[in-house]
RODO-512990 format. One record per residue (C-alpha): x, y, z. Coordinates in steps of 0.001 Angstrom, whole numbers, plus 500000, padded with zeros to 6 digits. Layout:
% RODO-512990
XYZ/...
This chain:
% RODO-512990
701760373867711347/700729376689708923/699841379797711611/702394380508714564/700247381908717344/703375382952719121/703219386649719305/706345388566717617/707036392125716342/704852391521713288/701798390924715501/699928388317717636/697635385959715652/695350385330718763/694826389161719241/694452389212715447/691467386632715463/689644388102718469/690372391693717245/688847390437713696/685678389091715430/685223392226717344/685154394278713960/683030391919712275/680496392586714949/680729396029714655/680680395786710717/677050394269710586/674884397383711431/677141399939709772/677262397952706263/673296397516706650/672983401119707430/675313402410704372/673293400252702165/670007401790703406/671705405219702359/672605404003698890/669309402789698552/670359399107697945/669421396075699864/671193395181702814/673029391986701620/674676394461699012/676214396230701529/677381393159703435/678591391253700483/680856394636699731/681784394401703378/683022390902703167/684998390965699784/686356394570699924/687639393728703412/688931390358702520/690768391338699122/692294394487700683/693525392551703709/695319389942701446/697024392302698752/696444395724700384/699336398099701440/698513398428704948/698206395622707336/695415396014710186/693268398543708188/689739397462707569/687863398121704367/684456398061703613/680994399973702601/681308403381703945/679094406195704162/681205408584702195/680782406583699090/676840405690699929/675860409325699706/677229409481696184/675709406444695048/672141407168696265/671425409427692738/672877406860690452/670572403926692187/667568405987692005/667947407136688569/669529404426686820/669122401332689025/671350398820690982/672925397176687905/674311400569686739/675673400970690345/677608397392689862/678915398835686572/680411402024688158/681953400047690897/683895398006688382/684971400974686817/685989403010689725/688054399835690758/689919400065687405/690326403599687908/691941402893691259/694354400116689765/695459402874687423/696341405401690006/698258402791691596/700095401534688600/701059405108687992/702564405608691388/700294408300692223/699551407277695579/702692409072696930/700909412473696501/699073411843699686/702296413271701167/701345416892699883/698377416788702328/699446419112705105/699202418223709031/696572420736709720/694680419184707028/695091415769708640/694359416871712352/690981418354710507/690278415097708803/690586413081712078/688553415426713938/685799415748711315/685361411874710803/685394411646714696/682348414110714699/680680412099711621/681058408898713531/679515410636716725/676354412063714673/675930408672712969/675620406798716165/672623409228717300/670266407397714968/670478404478717424/668464406879719878/665708407232717376/662712404914716477/660553405022713426/656685405093713778/654277403480711641/654119406609709531/657654406447708846/658434409127710788/661864409115713386/661296410050716738/663836410420719761/663592407589722407/661566408722725415/661131407475728779/662531404353730154/663544403156726615/665859406250726652/667375405560730162/668009401789729099/669466402873725957/671984405239727684/672667402663730521/673556400144728218/675939402301726156/677475403633729398/678094400015730275/679627399028727186/681809402230727367/682892401349730807/683757397943729954/685626398754727010/687666401502728751/688638399673732161/688836395913731615/692226396304729925/693174397329733175/692549394002734516/693324391852731490/694174391876727772/693172388298727239/690428389305724924/689542392571723273/687503394897725836/685218395844722848/684211392287722196/683977391513725976/681511394413726247/679363393385723247/678902389750724788/678483391170728247/675767393663727234/673999390988724667/673983388609727485/672526391192730212/669534392063727723/668858388506726816/669074387168730385/666844390097731840/664555390010728663/665098393776728609/663399395760725690/666109397015723272/666742397387719959/668736395105718188/670696394315714985/667593392222713697/665230395528714056/667374396958711201/667217394146708867/667619390590708252/671161389680707456/670854385856706454/671971385202703060/673989383054700425/677309383305699157/677593386240696455/677217385056692603/679223386177690018/677032388174687711/678136390594684870/676163393976685322/673145393909683315/673743397148681328/674158398287677952/677978398238676836/678032401662674812/678874404995675052/675490406169676779/676332403828679722/679910405177679884/678857408832679806/676547407834682665/678761405934685044/682173407423684244/681428410919686291/680177408834689370/683128406316689105/685680409006688973/683931410830692027/683796407635693876/687419406409693116/688640409848694424/686793409733697436/688042405983698387/691458406684697605/691716409867699629/689858407867702639/691960405015702218/695188406813702010/694453409375704857/693363406407707030/696612404306706161/698746407648707117/696715407897710405/697475404191711349/701143404531710241/701180407303712767/699593405219715499/701570402048715113/704912403859714120/704946401720711052/704880402403707409/702430401291704845/702561401337701048/700325403752699288/700337402553695855/699914398964696750/696847400168698682/695502401836695698/696048398775693483/694439396403696490/691557398878696451/691189398776692974/691184394985692596/688599394634695492/686328397264693963/686444395600690482/685680392131691688/682955393220694081/680998394919691272/681020391334689712/679354389772692859/676821392164693685/678533394445696204/678455398448696667/682078398691696680/683876400557699435/687353401957700808/689013402111704184/686888402473707205/688466404532709977/686108403473712388/686478399746712096/690229400396711682/690459401998715022/688439399083716491/691194396720714878/694247398698716228/692837399256719642/691717395706720193/695411394487719433/694914393700715529/698233394406713827/698379392009710898/696670391106707827/695205388167709584/692979390567711425/691349391970708329/691050388479706877/689560387130710110/686853390139710128/685851389371706691/685456385637707086/683826386036710482/681141388389708422/680519385665706142/680132383128708782/677277385439710091/675708385797706779/675483382100706238/675182380142709402/674865382893712327/672516385225711396/669914384580714159/672603385178716848/673992388382715646/670527389855714993/670119389370719054/673009391924719589/671866395147720816/672347398185719150/673364399901722207/676427397558722491/677700398619719251/676991402092719632/678907402043722825/681791400622721250/681503403445718340/681421406172720908/684804404782722330/686069404873718731/685128408468718735/686645409512721791/690130407627720669/689896408841717088/689315412729718009/692388414636718381/691991416498721670/695406417726721789/694510420143719009/692358422186721288/695856422772723301/697773423499720358/695308426017718856/696793428790720234/700171427940719821/700285427170716084/700182429787713196/696384431240713046/696569429921709179/697039426682710369/694595426731713277/692224428151710215/692831425128708225/692116422759710890/688794424009711914/687902424437708293/688534421024707267/686735419582710064/683609421745709546/683525420873705788/684116417158706624/681098417348708803/678913419297706200/679744417840702872/682407414755702634/685811413948703226/686966414447699298/685598418048699089/687019418812702895/690589417525702145/690737419406698828/689673422593700279/692226422198703014/695075421425700440/694068424397698230/693624426773701420/697208425707702811/698868426213699256/697383429773699079/698733430216702692/702089429059701816/702351431565698434/701228434197700552/703869433848703250/706553433185700635/705467436353698697/706804438423701583/710306436381701820/711650439183699331/715139440603700276/716383443798698481/719830444701698251/720858448120696422/723850449498695464/725553451749692921/726096450049689440/729689450096687974/728128451861684774/726331454466686974/722759454161688322/721389452488691069/720932448432691155/718353446689693236/718887443027693605/716255440860694701/716669437884696868/713908435224697266/711126433652695174/709616436070692633/706199434860691226/702650435899690948/701890436752694481/705002438664695111/705681440382691942/702709442688692413/704061444300695550/707532444588694754/707464447668692364/705922449512694998/708284448713697623/710859450133694883/708742453368694224/708483452021690496/705309451634688322/705720448246686892/707823444974686849/707389443220683575/708930439963682008/711343439278681225/712210440159685206/715052442648684216/714336445982683100/716475449605682774/713994452423683657/715685455899684461/719177454592685361/717513451792687614/718472448192687094/716328445419688421/718421442330689095/716325439308690043/718230436196691136/715238433651691462/712133434242689080/709550431443689505/706761431771686876/705641434291684414/704037436301686804/707299437980687598/
C-alpha cells in the first residue's frame, strides 16, 4: 500500500532495494578501513556510514547518491584524534555540519558550476586511481611484527582468481539477466565458493568485528570554551570544505550519468544536518562516496530508497548479521571495486588529449596527479586556479587596436577588448609607448589612448 513496486520514470523500488543491499555489503570494509585511518574504533566508522547515509538519502539533494565515512576526511581527522582524542573529533564533526548548513542556507553550492570541465575529468580520473590503489591493500598481509607483506604463492593466485571471477560475473551477468544487480550476484557467488570449498581466503572478519548495538546520543565531552573552539575550528573548516567539494562534484558526475539534475544547496544542508547529528551519536562524519555511488547507479539504484536501504541494511548487519557479513571474502569486494574503477575512469580522456587545447590537457593531468598525491580539495582548488590563470592569459591577448587621425590633430589608438592587469602590461609596448596608467586615458606627444573596456585598476 505504501510502496509502489512498479518501475516508473522516477526509479524502480526493487532495483533500489537490491542495489542498496549491494552497496551496504561494500560499505562495511571501507567504513572499517577509514576508521582505522582516522585512528578510531571500527564502529565509529560504521555508525557514520549508517547515519550520514540515511540522513542524506532522506533530505539530501541528489537521489541515488551514497554518503558515508570517506578516506578524504579520515586523513585530516587522524592528527586531531592523535593529539586531542576522539571526543574532540565528535565536537569537530558537529561544528563541521553547522558550517555546511550555513553554506547551504547562503546558497553557495551554486559555485560548483565554476569548476571547469577539465578539472571535473581530472577529479574523476584521480579518484579512480585512488580507489584502485586503496584496493591493493587487500593483496597484503600483516605479520606478527606488524609489518605488511604482499601475498605470495598459492594465496596470491587464489586471491587473483577470486577477484577475476567477481569481475567477470559483474561484467557479463547483465547480458543474461538483470533480475538482480550483477555486483550482488558476484559477491554471493564468490562467498559461496569460498565457504563450500573451504578455501583459505581473507574475509571481512579478518579486518575487525562489526558487531555492535544502536548508536547512543552523547554530547561530546570537551570543555565549552574558546580554547576548544580554537582547536576544532580549523579542522572543521577543512573537513567541511573537503566534504562539500567531494559531495558536489559527485553530484555533478551523477547528474551527467543519469541525465538528471540534483540540487546543490539542498545537498549542502543535507550533508550538514547528517554530520551534526552523527557527531552527537559517536560517528566520525562523512560525505558523498563516489565509489559506492557508482556501485549504486550501475546496479540500478536511482531513487532515495536505494540510499535508505543501504543505510538500514548496514544497521541490520551491525545488530543481527555481523557473523554472516564477516564471512564475505575481501576478494569479492575488491573485484567489485575494480569494476567501479573501470567504470569511473574517463577512458575517453586519452583519446581527446591531443584534440583539446594544451592548457586543458595540462589541467586534466595536473588535477589527476594532485588528487592521487594529496587530496581532492587541494586538487580542485589548484585546478580552478590554474584554469583561471589560463583564462586570464588567453583574454589578455584578445586586444584589438583601431588607429585613426583625431579631429583636433594627433593620432588616436582605440583599444577594443578586456584591458586588465595581464593585458595592460603588454599594451604600451605594442603601441611603442612607455607606459599606460590610470585613469586608462592619457594624451602624450599628440597621441590619445581611448580604451573602451577597462576591467580593473591594473589598466
